[in-house]
N, C-alpha and C positions, 0 to 999 in steps of 0.2 A: 331930407330923408330919401326922396325919390331918386336923386342923382346917385346916391350911394347904392341903393337897391339895383339900379340899372348897371352900375359899374360891376357889382358882384355878379349879376346875371350874365353880363357879357364875358367876364373872366371865366365863368363856369362853362359857357358855350364854347369859348376858345379852347379850353382844356379838353373838353369832350371831342372836339374836332381833331385836336392834336393827337390824342390817344388813338383814335380810329385811323387817322392818316399814318401814324407810326406803324400800326399793325399792317396796313396796306403796303407800305414801303418794305417792311420786313418780308411780307409775302412775295412781292415782286422780285426782291433780291434772292429769295431762296426757293422760288416755285419749282425750279428744276430738280431740287432735292426731295421734293414730295413724291414718293414712289408708292403706288398702290399695287401690291403683288397679288396675283391670282393663282389659285391652286396651291399645291404643296411645295415646300422648300426643304433643303437639306442643310445640315450644319457639318462642319468639319469634325467637331466633337460634340458630345452631348453631356454637359455637366449635370450632376444630380441637383434636383430642385425640390424643396419642400413647400407645399401650399397648405396654408391653414384656413379652415373654414370656421370662423367663430359664429356661434349660434345662440340666440336668445329668443325664445318663443317664435320660431320660424317654421312651424310644422307645415304650413301651406306651401312653402317654396323650397325648403332645404333639400328635398329629394331631387328635384330638378337641378338644383345647384351642384350637388355632389355628382350626379350623372354627367353633368357637363365637364366636371374635372376629370372623371374617369374616361371620358371620350376624347380628351385632348390628344392630339397627334404628337405624342412624345414617348420615347421608350419607357415602358412601364417600370422597368427595373431602375430607372433614373428619376422616377417621379414618386415622391413620398407625400401622402395626404393625411393631414391631421384634422379630425373633426372634433371641435371642442364645444361642448355644451356648457354655457355660462349660467347655470342655475335656472334653466327654463322651467316654467310652470305648466306648460302644455305638453303635447306629445312629441316634441322635438327630439328628445333623447332616445325614445324608442325607435324613431325613424332612422336616426344616424347609426344606431347600434346594428341595424340590418346590414350595414356596409362593412362591418368588422371582419367579415369572411374574406375580404380581398386582402391579399398579402401585403400590398403597399398602403393599406389604410389602417390608421390607428385612431381609436375613439377615446376622448377624455371627457370627464365630467368634473365640474368644480362649482363651488358656491358662486353666486352672482357677484361680480366685482366690476363689471364694465368691459366693453370690448377690448380696451387696451390690455387688460389683465389676461384675457383669453389669448391674445396675440403673443404676449410675453411668455405664457405657458408653452405655446408652440415654439417660441425661440429657445427656451430652456432645453427643449428636447430635440432640437434640430442639429443634425450632424452634417448637413450638406453645405456647399459653398454659396448656394442661392436660396433665397427665402421670399415668400410672398403670401398674400392673403386673398381670399375671395369672399366678399360679403354673401351671407346666406340668402339674399334676395336677388342675386345676380347670376348670370349664366355666361360662361365663356364659350366663344366660337372655337371649334376644334383646332384651327391653325394659329390661334392667338399666342399661345405660349412659345411655339416654335419661332414665330416672327419676332417676339420680344427678345428671345435668347440670341437671335442673330445680331441684335444691336450690341450685346455684350461681346460677342465673338469678334465683331468688326472694330471695336474700340475698347481696349482694356481700362481706359480711364472712366468709363461710364459706371456709375455706382447704383443707379436705379432707372427703371424704364416703366413708364405708365402707358396703359392702353387707351384706345378710344372707347368711351362709355356712351351708349345711347339707350333710349327708352325701349323697353320690351312691351310690345303689343298694347299701345295706348288705346284706351276706350273712352274716357271722359274728355270733356272740353279742357279741363285742367291738365290732363296728361298730354294731350296734343300740344298744348302750349309749352309744356316742359320738353317735349320731343324736339321742338324747334330750338329751344334754349340749349339743349344738349348738343345739337348740331353745331350751333355757334361755339359751344364750349370745345368741341373737337378742333375747330379752326384756331381758336385763341390759344388752346394748349399747345398746338404745334408751333404757333408763332412764338410763344414764350419759351418753347424748347430751343428754337433757333437763337433766341436772345440769352439763353442760359438763365432763365428767370422764373422757372416753374415754382409755384408756392404751395401746391397740394400734390401728394402722391396718393391718389384715391384708393379706397379700400378694395374695389373690384379689380383684382389681378395686377396691381403694381408689383414688380419683381425687383428685389434688392440683392446686391452682393451682401452676404452675411457679415462681411467685414464692416459694413456701415454700423451695425449694432455692436459688434465686437469693439469698435473704436469709440462710438458715441454713446453707447448704452442702450437699454431697451426702450420700448414705447413709453411715453408719458401720457398722463391724463389729457393734457392739452385742451382743457375746457370742453371736453367731450368731442374734440376734433383732433384725435391723435394722428390722423393721416396728414393734417396740415402742420402740426407741430414738428413732426419728424422731417418734413420738407424744409421748414425754417432752419432746423438744426443742421441739416445737410448743407444748405446754402451758406450758413454762417461759417461752416468748416470747409467750404469750397469743394463739396462733393457733387459731382456732375449728375444731373437728372435729365433724362431724355424722354421723348414721347414717341411711341410707335403708332403711327396713325392708322395702319392697316391691321392692327390687333384689336379685334372687336369683342366687347363685352356688353351684354344687354342687362339692364337692371329694371326692377319694379320701381315705380315712382308713386308718390301720394295721389290718391284719387279725388280728394276733396280739398276745398280751400283751407280748412282748418288744419288738415294734416300737412299740407304744403307749407302753411304758415309756421307750424311747429318745427318742421325740418329746416326751413331757411333761417328761422330765428336762431337755431343752434349753429348753423353754418356762419352766419354773420357775427354772432356773439363770439364764436371761435376765432374768426378773422381779427376782430377788433382786439381781443384780449391776447391772442398770440402775437399780434403786432406790438402791443404794449410790452409784452414780455421780452420781445426782441427789438425794442426801440433803439438799442445802441447800434443797430446795423443801418438804420434809416439814413439815407443820403451819404453813405460812406462809399466812396468810389471803389475801394478794394473788394466790396461785396457785389460789384457789377450791377447789371440791370435789375436784379432782384431788389436791391435797396434803392436804386435810383428811379426805376420805372414801375415795377409791379406793385410794391407796397404803397408808394405815394398815389398811384392811380386808383387803387382800391380805397384808400382813405378819402381821396377827393370825390370818388363816386358816391360814397356814403354821405359825405357832406352835401354834395350837389343834389342828390335825390331828396335829402331831408330839407334842404333850403327851398328847392323848387316846389316841393309838396306844401311846405308851410306858406310859401308865397301864393300858391294856387288857392289854398284854403282861405287865406286872407282876402284875396281878390274876389273870390266867390261870396264870402261873407259881406264884403263891402258892396258888391253888386246887389245882393238880396236886400241889404239894409237901405240902399239908395232907392231901389224900386219900391220898397215898403213905404218910405217917406213920400215918394212921388205919388203913389196911388192913394195914400192917406190924405194927401193935400188936394189932388185934383179928381180923385175917384177913378173908376174903371171906365174907359171909353175906347171901344174897338173900332169905331168909325164904320164906313161902308165896307161890305165884304171884299171888294176888289181893291181897296185902298193900298194894301201892303204888297200887292202883286206888281212887280215892276220888271222891266226888261233888263237882262244881264248886260253889264257894261264892263269890259276888261279894264277900264280906267281905274276902277276901284280895287283891283287886285293889289295886295300888299307886295311891293317890290323892294322892300328894305333888305339890306345885306343879311340881317338876322334870319329872315325867312329862308334864304338860300343856304345858310349855314345849317339850319335845322334839317333841310332837305338832304344836304350832303351827309349829315350824321345818320339819318334813316337809311339812305342809300348804301352807306358802308356797312351798317348793321345787317341789312338784307343780304349784301354780298357775303358777309361772314356766315350767315345762315346757309346760303346756297352752296358755298364752297365747303362748308362743314358737312353738308349733306353729301356732297360729291365724295369727300373722304370717307364718310361713314357708310353710305349706301351705293357708292360708285355710280351715282346718277346726277346729271345736271338738270335740275328742274325746280320750279317754284310751286309751292303747294299752298292751299288756303290755310292750312294749319299754321303757316308762318305768320299769318295775320292775327292768329289767336294770341301770339306772344305779347303783342303791344298792349291790348287792353288788360290782359290778366296781370302782367308784371308792372304795368304803369299804375294800376289801381291798388294792387295788394302789396307790392314790394316796399313802398314807403312805410307801411305799418310794421313789418318785421324789422326794417332798418332802424326806425325810431325806437321800437321796443328794445332792440339789442343795445342801442346807445343808452337808453334809460336804465336797463339792467346793469350795464357796465358802470355808469356813474354812481349808482346806488350800491355797487359791489354785491349784487345778489348772486346766488348760486347759478351756475350755468344751466341753460334749459335742458329738460329731460330729453332722452332719445325719442320718445313718442308721447 
């Protein structure tokens, strides 16, 4: 059994190193294409854009969200804003109704049906050639839309452009860990963009050509991850998705472990089940890096974390059991106070290749965090919050991964939004 376990372990380590090196090579090949623009830009033309803000019990954040849309640096006569209340039970509707006085704002109210139904209501009423959404807990930077639209102007084949999403005003330990994760996400999203392999068009201000929905149909439920499902559908139909790294959107993130757990459970469950729904694209060369790299990497990551976590729990249990038997046999004996104090000897440092591979993986992950921060904050720096990422996600992530797999196997309903 031990040789088989070791073989699996080394295979997983190799695949982890391969994925990180692949991203690094992609970065090195395309680094000159990563442009961070400062100040305002101008477009040759300004196409009309509709932005939908779907709301459900967002009375604490929706006002700031709508203000950020109104403050976008884009011609007001070309910007249509739909505020859609999806059956809120708090004061959300009364707040968004205050914005109905603006000529480019329209307020809708409907029975609760889920975010995708609110977006589809917006689609049904859209008359512009471009369409996007902004989650009611997110805030767009004033230049973000202009920079996104410049991608469409430069390349008519682009069908959707996603922004860089980062954490707004983190306060708790958990939020600081997520901020680092979002920095890394900015870097990875840009690399996947270069590879033509983006698998999520996030709710915070991804802009589409409306032709996408005219051709492929409206949003689907997508296991409560409609932003992922539409990206899968686009990739299957060879619709190009880009990432605008200097279009910044700030989002509120879970403050507690349980809220983070519920959010990520929904995300991972969505990934697993959307991948199952689109399993016919896996390892099909005609679907490009999306099917050959992105989806397999995600599946392998889930398997790797689950396997390594199970192996760790087994080893810990075996260690505790062994010590229990030892102390039960010989009893407790601590010896003299200075017995266990010894001089450090570098001879005992583990120099196996595996150790260096693990170091390489962590080094590449930290690089992704730092360069992601460079793209998001325009700063080259290392912060202690980056260290928060490793304990938080190493300890908690296996639980939502395993739960998502468990729910999928038992064909349970998708996790709730909150």
